[in-house]
C-alpha positions in Angstrom: 116.4 53.5 138.5 114.2 52.8 141.6 112.3 49.9 143.0 108.6 50.7 143.2 105.6 48.7 144.3 102.8 48.1 141.8 100.5 50.5 143.7 103.2 53.3 143.8 103.6 52.8 140.1 100.0 53.7 139.6 100.4 57.0 141.4 103.6 57.7 139.5 101.9 57.1 136.2 99.0 59.4 137.0 101.4 62.0 138.3 103.4 61.8 135.1 100.4 62.3 132.9 98.8 65.1 135.0 102.1 67.0 135.0 102.4 66.6 131.3 98.8 67.5 130.3 96.6 70.0 132.4 93.5 68.4 130.8 94.0 65.2 132.7 91.7 64.9 135.7 91.2 62.1 138.2 88.2 61.1 140.3 86.5 58.2 142.0 85.5 56.9 145.4 88.1 57.8 148.1 90.8 58.6 145.6 91.6 62.2 146.9 92.4 62.7 150.6 92.2 59.0 151.5 94.6 58.1 148.8 92.5 55.3 147.3 91.0 52.1 148.8 94.2 50.3 147.8 96.5 53.3 148.5 97.3 53.6 144.8 96.7 57.4 144.6 98.5 58.6 147.7 99.8 62.2 147.4 97.9 63.1 144.2 95.3 65.3 146.0 98.0 67.2 147.8 100.0 67.7 144.6 97.2 68.6 142.1 94.4 70.0 144.4 90.7 69.5 144.5 89.9 70.7 141.0 91.8 67.9 139.4 91.6 65.1 142.0 88.1 64.6 143.3 86.3 62.2 145.6 82.9 61.0 144.3 79.8 59.5 145.9 79.5 55.7 146.0 77.7 55.8 142.6 79.4 54.0 139.7 76.9 55.2 137.1 77.6 58.8 138.2 81.3 58.3 138.1 81.3 57.0 134.5 78.7 59.5 133.4 80.8 62.3 134.7 83.9 60.8 133.0 82.1 60.6 129.6 80.8 64.1 129.8 84.3 65.4 130.7 85.9 63.5 127.9 83.3 64.7 125.3 84.0 68.3 126.3 87.8 68.2 126.0 89.2 66.8 129.2 91.0 63.5 129.6 89.5 61.9 132.7 90.9 58.9 134.6 87.9 57.4 136.5 88.3 54.8 139.2 85.8 52.1 139.9 87.0 50.6 143.1 86.2 47.0 142.4 85.8 45.7 138.8 82.8 43.6 140.1 80.9 46.8 140.2 81.0 47.2 136.4 77.7 45.4 136.6 76.2 48.6 138.1 77.4 50.9 135.3 77.6 48.5 132.4 75.5 50.6 130.1 78.3 53.2 129.9 80.8 50.4 129.2 78.8 48.6 126.6 76.7 51.2 124.9 77.9 54.7 125.6 81.7 54.9 125.7 82.5 52.5 122.8 79.8 53.6 120.4 79.7 57.4 120.6 82.7 58.1 118.3 81.3 55.6 115.7 77.7 56.8 115.9 78.7 60.5 115.5 81.1 59.8 112.6 84.1 60.9 114.6 82.6 64.2 115.8 82.5 63.1 119.5 85.5 61.4 121.0 85.6 59.8 124.4 89.3 59.8 125.5 89.0 58.4 129.0 90.5 55.7 131.2 88.6 53.6 133.7 91.0 52.2 136.3 89.7 49.3 138.5 90.9 46.8 141.1 90.5 43.3 139.6 91.0 39.7 140.6 91.2 37.4 143.5 93.6 36.4 146.2 92.5 38.9 148.9 89.7 36.9 150.5 87.1 39.4 149.5 84.4 36.9 148.5 82.3 36.3 145.5 81.2 39.9 144.8 84.6 41.6 145.3 87.1 39.1 143.8 86.2 38.5 140.2 88.4 38.8 137.1 86.1 40.4 134.6 88.4 41.2 131.7 86.2 39.0 129.5 83.2 41.1 130.3 84.6 44.1 128.4 87.0 42.6 125.9 83.9 41.4 123.9 82.7 45.0 123.4 83.8 46.7 120.1 85.3 50.1 120.7 86.9 49.5 124.1 90.6 48.8 124.7 91.5 46.5 127.5 94.8 46.5 129.5 96.0 44.4 132.4 99.7 44.9 133.5 101.6 42.5 135.7 104.6 44.6 136.7 105.2 48.1 138.1 107.1 49.1 134.9 104.2 48.0 132.7 101.7 49.8 135.0 103.4 53.1 134.3 104.1 52.7 130.6 100.7 51.2 129.7 98.7 53.6 131.9 100.5 56.5 130.2 99.7 55.1 126.8 96.1 54.6 127.9 95.7 58.2 129.0 97.1 59.4 125.7 94.9 57.1 123.6 92.0 58.8 121.8 89.6 56.0 122.7 88.2 54.6 126.0 90.5 52.2 127.8 89.6 49.8 130.6 92.7 49.5 132.8 92.7 46.5 135.2 95.0 46.6 138.2 95.3 43.3 140.0 94.6 43.7 143.7 97.0 40.8 144.6 99.9 42.6 142.8 99.6 46.0 144.5 102.4 45.0 147.0 104.7 43.5 144.4 107.9 45.3 143.5 109.9 45.9 140.4 112.7 48.1 139.0 111.5 51.3 137.2 113.8 53.7 135.4 113.8 57.4 136.0 112.2 59.9 133.7 109.1 59.7 131.5 107.9 56.2 130.7 105.5 55.5 127.8 104.7 52.1 126.3 102.5 50.9 123.4 99.1 49.4 123.7 98.5 46.1 121.9 102.0 44.6 122.5 102.6 41.4 124.4 105.9 40.6 125.9 107.9 37.4 125.9 109.1 37.3 129.6 110.8 33.9 129.4 112.1 32.5 126.1 111.6 28.7 125.6 111.4 26.0 123.0 109.1 23.2 124.2 105.8 24.9 125.0 104.2 28.4 125.0 102.4 29.6 128.2 100.2 32.6 127.7 99.2 34.5 130.9 97.9 37.8 132.2 98.3 39.9 135.3 98.6 37.7 138.5 99.0 34.6 136.4 102.2 35.9 134.8 104.5 35.5 137.9 102.8 32.1 138.6 103.4 31.0 135.0 107.0 32.1 135.3 107.5 30.2 138.5 105.9 27.1 137.0 108.2 27.4 134.0 111.3 27.6 136.1 110.2 24.5 138.1 109.5 22.5 134.9 113.0 23.4 133.6 114.7 22.5 136.8 112.8 19.3 137.5 111.8 17.9 134.1 114.0 19.7 131.5 110.9 21.3 129.9 111.8 24.7 128.5 108.6 26.8 128.4 108.2 30.2 126.7 106.1 32.5 128.8 104.1 35.4 127.2 102.7 38.3 129.2 99.6 39.3 127.1 99.4 42.8 128.8 96.6 43.9 126.5 93.6 41.9 125.5 92.4 44.6 123.1 94.3 45.2 120.9 95.6 41.6 121.1 99.1 41.0 120.0 98.4 37.9 117.9 101.7 38.1 116.0 103.8 37.5 119.2 101.6 34.6 120.3 101.4 33.0 116.9 105.2 33.4 116.4 105.8 31.6 119.7 103.4 28.7 119.1 104.9 28.2 115.6 108.2 27.7 117.3 107.1 25.6 120.3 104.2 23.7 118.7 102.3 23.6 122.0 100.0 26.2 123.7 98.8 26.6 127.2 96.7 29.6 128.5 96.6 30.5 132.2 93.4 32.5 133.0 91.9 33.8 136.2 88.6 34.2 134.4 86.0 31.5 135.0 86.4 28.8 132.3 83.3 29.6 130.3 84.1 32.3 127.7 87.4 33.3 129.3 89.9 35.3 127.2 92.0 32.2 126.6 89.2 30.7 124.6 89.7 33.5 122.0 93.5 32.9 122.0 93.0 29.2 121.5 90.5 29.9 118.7 93.0 32.1 116.9 95.8 29.6 117.2 93.6 26.8 116.0 92.6 28.9 112.9 96.0 30.0 112.0 98.4 27.2 113.2 96.3 24.0 113.4 98.9 21.9 111.5 101.8 23.4 113.5 100.4 22.1 116.8 101.8 18.8 118.2 98.9 18.5 120.6 95.6 20.2 121.6 95.8 23.7 123.1 95.2 23.5 126.9 93.4 26.1 129.0 94.3 26.3 132.7 91.5 28.3 134.4 89.4 29.1 137.4 86.3 26.8 137.5 82.9 28.2 136.5 81.9 29.0 140.1 81.5 32.1 142.4 84.8 32.6 144.1 84.8 31.6 147.8 86.0 33.8 150.6 87.7 31.0 152.6 91.4 31.2 152.0 91.9 27.5 151.3 89.0 27.3 148.9 90.0 30.5 147.0 93.5 29.2 146.6 92.1 25.9 145.3 89.9 27.6 142.7 92.7 29.8 141.2 95.3 28.4 138.9 98.3 27.8 141.1 102.0 27.2 140.3 101.5 23.5 141.1 98.5 23.2 138.8 100.2 25.0 136.0 103.4 22.9 136.2 101.4 19.6 136.6 99.2 20.4 133.7 102.0 21.2 131.3 104.0 18.2 132.4 101.1 15.8 132.0 100.1 17.2 128.6 103.6 16.9 127.3 103.9 13.4 128.7 107.1 14.2 130.5 
C-alpha cells in the first residue's frame, strides 16, 4: 500500500497498461520528455522510449486523427488533449468518427482508444481553459465517459478504459492532481459503468462527480455534525455507462435527490440523472430533486469570482439544509 497523488496515479496506470500490452502507445503535447503539462506522465518516456511515448505538435485534430488511425490498425492508443476546452477544435473526431466507425462498418472496424484530458476549474485559468465539458461528449452515442475523483479510481478506471474495445473519454480534474490517496500494490483494474457509495446515509442522496465528490463529502459531514442530517454521497465515476441502479437504489431509500455539478446549469449531466429518477421513482420522492450547479456563464479567472461560481461546500450544505427544512 502506498500513498499516491492523483497525477502520479495517472502515470502508474499508463505504466501498468504499457507493461502489460505492447500495443499500448501514448502521445500528446509535451507528454514525453517534459512529463506532461500537469506532470502526469513523468518518467514514461524514459521507461518506454520514443516509439511508444511521443510528443506531438499543438494540433488537436492531428492528435485524434493519429489516435484513430492507430486504433483502426491494431494499436491501443492513449491520446492526451491538454485541456478539455480544446475538444472544440477536434470535435468532429469525437462526435462523428470515433463513436460511429464500429457501427457503420458492422463491427469490421474497431476504435479501441482513450482520450485523456485535463478538465475543470479551480486553477484560475480563465474561461477558455477551465470548463467542465463532460456533458459535451456524454450526449454522443458510442462514447464512454469517465471522470474519477481519487487516485485509486484513476488507476482502476484508466486501466479499464485502455482494455475497453470502444473509445473512452477520460476526464482528469486539474484541481485534483495534487490530491492524495492510498493505493494498493500490484495490478489494479476496475469496471466501467459502476458508481460508488462513498458515504452511506438515510436522509438524502447527493450525487457528485470528480472535484465535487470531496466537496459533497465535506458538506455531508457538516450537515451531520451541525444539523443531524445524514446524507448518502454517491461518486458517479462514469457518466456513460451510467450506473442508474446504484443511484435509484439510494434515492428509493432516502427519498430525496441532490446533484452537484461543475457543468454549467443548462443541459448539465445532473439533468439526465434527475430525469431518470423522476421517471422511475416519482412517487418515492418526498420533494423535488435539486440541482446544485455552476451558473450558465463563462468562468472568470479572478479567484474570488471563480470560487463564487463553482458549487462550494457552503452552498451544497446550505442548499440541502434549506430544501429539507432543517
